[in-house]
N, C-alpha and C positions, 0 to 999 in steps of 0.2 A: 665669358658671360658680361660681355662689355656694359658700363652703365652701373654696374651694382654698387650700391650704397656700403661704405665703410665708416667706421669711427675716426681713422686716421690713415693718412695716405702719406708714405715718404718718397718724393719723385727727385727725379734728376740725381739718382743716386748710382753709385759704383758698387754692387752688391757683392761681398765677398760670400762666395756661395760654394761650398764643399771645396774643390780644387780648383776653381776658376772665379773668374770676376764677370759679372754680368752687369749690363747698363739697363736700367728700368726703376720701376717703382715697385714699392710693397704695400699691399693692402692689408690693413688691421682691423679685425672686428674682435668684440667681446675679449680683448686681451690676447688674442692669437693672432699668428702669421695667416691669414684667410688667403691671400692670392699673390703670385708674383707676376707682374705686369709688365710688357715692354713700354718704353717712355712715350709712344705713340697711342696707347691705348688709354681710352676715357676711363676715369675713376672718380667717380663722386664720392666725396666724403666730408664730415663734419668738419674735419681740421685737414690742412696739408701742411707739410712741412718740406721745405725746397732743400734738398742736399747740396745744391749748386755744383755738381760733378764729383763732391767728395765721396770718400769710401764709406761705406756703411758696413760695421762688422757685427756678427752677434753679439749679444750683451756680454762683457765678461765676467768671469767666475775666478774669486780669489778663495781657494780653497783652504788656505793656512793665514787666518787672522785671530789675534787675541783682542778683543774689542772691549775686556774688562768689565763686563757688567755681568752678575753682580759683585761687589766686594771692592773694586779697585776703581772706582770711579774719579778719585783725585788724579789717576792716570789719564783716563779717557772714558767718555761714556757713549752709548749705542748710537745716541742721537748724534753726536759730533763726528764717530767713526764712520757711521754710514753716510754721513754727508762729504764725507772727505773721499768715500768709495765712490758715490754717485760722481764728484767732481772728476774722477779719474776713470770714468767710462765703465765702473763695476756694477755689474745688476744684481749678483749673487755672491753672499760670502758664505763660507762654512768656518764655524767660529771654535777655537780650541778649548778644552774642559777646565783649564787652569786659571779658575775664579775663586770666589769666596762666598759661599761653601763652592767646594770642587764638584764638578758635573762629573759624578762616578756612578750616578744611579739612574735607573728610567726616569724615576719620580723628578729627580733633579733637573733631568733634561726638559721634561714638561714644563717645571715651574719656570726654568730660565726662558723657554719659549714664550711662555704667558707672559713673564715680566717685561720682555723687549717689545711686545704687540704694540702697535701704534707711536712706537718711537723710531722705525726704520724708513729711510729712505729706498731701502733695496731688500730683495728678497734673501732669506737667510735658511742654514741649517746649522747642525751643530755635531762635532765629534764629540765622544764619550770616553771619559778616562777610566783608569783604573789605582784603587788604591791598595797597596801591599796588605794581603791577608784578607782581602774582601772580594776576590775577582770572581766569586760565585754570585754577585749580586748581578753580574751581566747576564743571567741565565733569564733574567725578566726581561730582558730587552726585545721588543718585537722588531719583526723585520719591517725594515725601513724607517725605524726611528732616528737611527743615528748613521750619520754619514760614515763614520769608522770608529773602531776602537784605538784610541791614541795611548801607546805607550812609551813613556819616557825612561829610556836605560840609564839614564843621569838626570841629573837636576840642577835647580839652581834657586834663587829667592822667591821667584812665582811659580816654580815647578819643582814642590817638593815630592812629589809621590812616585819615588822610583822604584822600578819593577826591574830585580835583580836576581831573586832566586830562580834557580834552574826549574826546580818542580812547578813553580807558579807560572814561569813564562811557557813550560810546556802546554799546561792546563788552558791557557789564555790562547796560544797558537790553535789548539786542538777545538777549543770554544768558538773561537771565530773562523775556521773552515767549516765545521758543524752548523754555523749560523749564516755561513754564506756572507759574512761581514769583512771589509778589509781592515787590516791593521793598518796604520800611520805609524811611524817610528820616530822618535829623536834618537838617532841611532850615535851615539857616545857610549862607551862602555865604562860604567861606574869605577869598577874595581882599577881599571887601567889608569882612569885619571887621578884616582885617590894614590896611587903607588907615586905618581908624579908629583902631586901636591906633599906627598910625605917626604921626598926624596928634594923638593927643590923650595917647597914653602909656597904659601899664598903670592901670587903676581902684584907686584905695584906698578907696573906699566903693561902696554899691550905688547911689547917685545916679550916681557916674561910670560903675558898671558898665552901666546900662541906656544910658548915653549912648555907651560904648564898642562895646558890643555891641547895636545898636539894630535896630529892627523892619524897616530896611530889608535887613539881613542874610538876614532870614527870608523876606521877600517875594520878593527877587531869587532866593533858591534853590528856591523854588518855582516860580516861572516857569520857571527853567533845566530844572527837571525835566519842568514839561508840555510843553516842545518835544520832549523824549525820549519821551513819551508819546504825542504826535501822531506821531512818526515810526515807532515800532514797535509801539503799543498796550500797552504794558507795563503791569500792574496795579501800581499805587502806592498805599500807604498811608502819608500824611505824619503823622509823630509830634509830639507835645506842641505842636501848634500853639497860638502864644501871641498873634497879634495879631488885630485884626478885619480887615485887608486880607487876611490869608492864607486867612482863612475866607471872604471874599467870592470871592477868586480860584478857590479849590478848589470853592465850589459852583456858580460859572459854569463851571468845567471838567464838572463831573458832570451838570450840566443839558444841557450841550454834547455828552453822551455819551462823554465820556472815562472810561476805567476807574480812577478816583481815588476815594480815601476818604480820611477824616483822624480822627484822635483828638485829644483834649485832655485834660490831666490834672486830677486833683483839686485841686491846688495852684494850677494856674492859674484853675480856677473858682472857688475859695476866697478868695484874696490878690489884692491890687492893690499897687502900688509903695509907697503908702504905709503899709500895714499890714506890707509886707515890711521896710520900714525898722527897725519895732520888733524884727525879728528878727535883725539884723545878719547875722553871716555863715551862719546857719541858713538863710537865704534866698536865698542865693547859688547860683544854679541855671542850668543853661544848656538851655535859652534861658531868659531873665531874665523875671522878673515884669513886667507891664506896668501899662497904666492902667485905671480904672474902665471906661472905654468898650470896652476890649477883653475884659474879662471878661464884662460885657453881653452883647457880640456873641457870644461863644461859648454863654452861655446861650441866646441867641436859635437857634444852630444847634440846640442840642437840641430846643427849642420848635417849629422849622420840620421836625425829624426829617432833618436834613441830616448830623448828626454820627454817626459809624459807632460809636465806642466811646471810653469815658474808661479812660484807664490811671493807674495809679500812679506810674510811671516810679521806683518803688522803688529809689533810688541811695544806700543808706547809707554814711556814713562814720564813724569813731570821734568820739566826743566831743572827744578831743584835736586831732582833725585839723581839725573844725569850729570849734575854739577860736583857732587859728593866727590870724596878723594877715590881713587881707582878702586880700591878695597871694596869700598861700600856701595860704589854706583852700580846699580843693577843692568843685567844684559838685556838688550833690545833696543829697537827702533822703530818708529812710525814708517809706514811706507806704502800703504792701500793707495792713496791718489798718486803717488809718483811711479807706480808699478807699470803702466802702460808708457809712458814717455821714455823711462830709462829702458825697457824692452827695446822700443823702436829705435831709440839713440844706438843703443848697443849693436842692434842688428847691423846697422849702417856702418859703425865703425870697425866691428869684429868679424862681419861677414860680409866684405863688399862685393863681393861676388853676386850677391842676391840682388835680383831687380827690385824695383819696387811692389810691382805686384807680389813677387814671392815673399817679402817682406810682410805683407799686409796677411798673406795665408798662413805665414809662419805665427804670427800674433793669434790669429783666430784658432788655430790648432793648439798653441801652448795655454793661452789664457781662456779659451771656451771649449771647443770640441774635447781636448784630453781631459780637464778635470772634470766636465760633464759626463764622460764615459767611465772615468775611473771611480767616480763616486754614484752612480746610479742616476744621474741628472738626466741623461741624452734623449729620453723620451718625452721630456718638458724643455730642455733648455740646452744651448751649445752650439746652435747651430741656426741659419736661417732657413728655415724649412716650414711648408704649409703644415699647419696643425700644432705647432710648437709655439710656446709663449712668445710674445712680441717683444721680446728682450732684444734692445737694438743700440748700437753707438755710432754717432756721426762724428768721423775725426778728421782734423787737418793733419796728416802725416808729415808735413812738410814745415810747419810752422817752427820756426827756431825762437826760443825764448829762453829767458833766465829764471830758474826757480828760485823765489825768495820768501823770506818768512810772510810776506803780505799775501801769498799765494796758499798759504796752509790752513786747512779745514779741519783737521785733528785737533782735539780738545788739547792734545799736549803741547801743541803751540810751538814746535820746532821740527826741522827736517835735517838729515844728513846730507840733502842735496841742494841747501842752500848755496846760492850763487854757482851753479852748475848751469852751463848751457845746454838744452835740451831740445829734442827735435820731434815734435808730436803732441799732439793735445787733443782731449776730448773736448767737443764742442757741444753736443746734443746726447743724453742718456736717457733711454726709453725703458720702463720696466713695465712688461705686461700691458704695454699698449698706451702709458700715461709718461708722461714727459715730468722726470724729477730734477733733470739740470738741463741748462740751456743758457749757453754762453754766459756762466756765472751767476745764474739766477737758480733757485732751488723751486721745487714744486712741493708736495704734500709728502708725509710720511707713510706710503700706501704699501712699504715691505710686508711680505707674509712668508710664513713658514715654507719650504719646498716639500714635494712628495720624493722621497727617495725609495728608488728601486733596486733590487739586486739584479734583476733580469735586464738586460741590454740588448735589445735587437736591433736590427738594423734599421733605423728611423728613414735612410735614403730610400728605402723601399716606397715610403710615402708617395715620392713625386717621380715614378719611374717614367723614362722618356723626358720631353721637353719639361724645364722648370716652369716654364711660363703657363699661364691659363688654367691653374689649379685651384679652385676654388671650395671651401670647406665651411 
């Protein structure tokens, strides 16, 4: 249908499409991808953006953020956090429940959604938490309201609601299976970690910290969760996997047919214990940064295709808080803005056999298609398909630049990657057909709550045959 009118056309684009790269244009109308066109096709539009031969990715999805609203706005607020997301090419975020008040009921989830309305540059959804002794509150949760039920199997200063009782865990795993809602796990076993703290005392530096919060705590928690998965068939997504043994265990479970997936984080892929020591309290994290062999094994999960997603675990604290002595400094770091360039740089460094196109396809899988499928977003987001939301990212994947404090958009005002040379930068971020970030300039806060579905049909069936020339 040559000559059709679009609201926006992105032309001269290398389109990251499914498992290959197309050259052409993307026609957008009413916030949706309306047509994929060859470069020589006419496409009248109200606005045209020239990608200048650069790659265009699906808008990125960060399924693991803590935007600190409500209750912890001295660390970060939704406006500044979503601004950092847009600057990093993120178009959708899924926010964790450990706010104040804790997002542990359907009513609080709805209140939180209403609170951030009009403050967000990007679209958003929420995970719901559980308070010990009150898991029955989840019975009121409607299908599609929450991305997942988040369980903290251990805790820290901003995550105090630990679920450790065996009977309560049994109830939650069964409920999640019945409601077809995935569980997301902070998988460190609280009992194991308490034993180490009782034996060694509270750590006073990063070396002691890794010893007191060791890998065995994470491995034990994953193994414990898998027993409930075997019992009820609950879909489980393990967060911020930090050790080689966790990855091996989860890969084996998935290969055996259990419905388990996992993510790691940009900082687990980038740092190791030695490099973390240079950062001091900035690198105090939960779980801890581990050894080079763990980092290398996580990159192998990417190479093998067994890792579902990479999240930022954007968990900002103020500069003042991270300057406390080691015992009092809270764990966590900002990272939503840095997620894309860290992954692109790491792919080139740690998986050098990948071609340029393979790196871009890998990013699209880990930061878009993977989280979209895991959390029921793939009827709406996660790929460049006709009929889906026009969430797009124009990226300069070869730009070399040094991340400095001047680049920081997060309200926390700092980054663990300051002084790091990165390769790859978000140039233009488009949310439902509207430009929210363009070469350092920001649009309007047009973010909306996402529609979450538990069904995940094959969206690729929408455009069987040639990807070009489909208009809806």
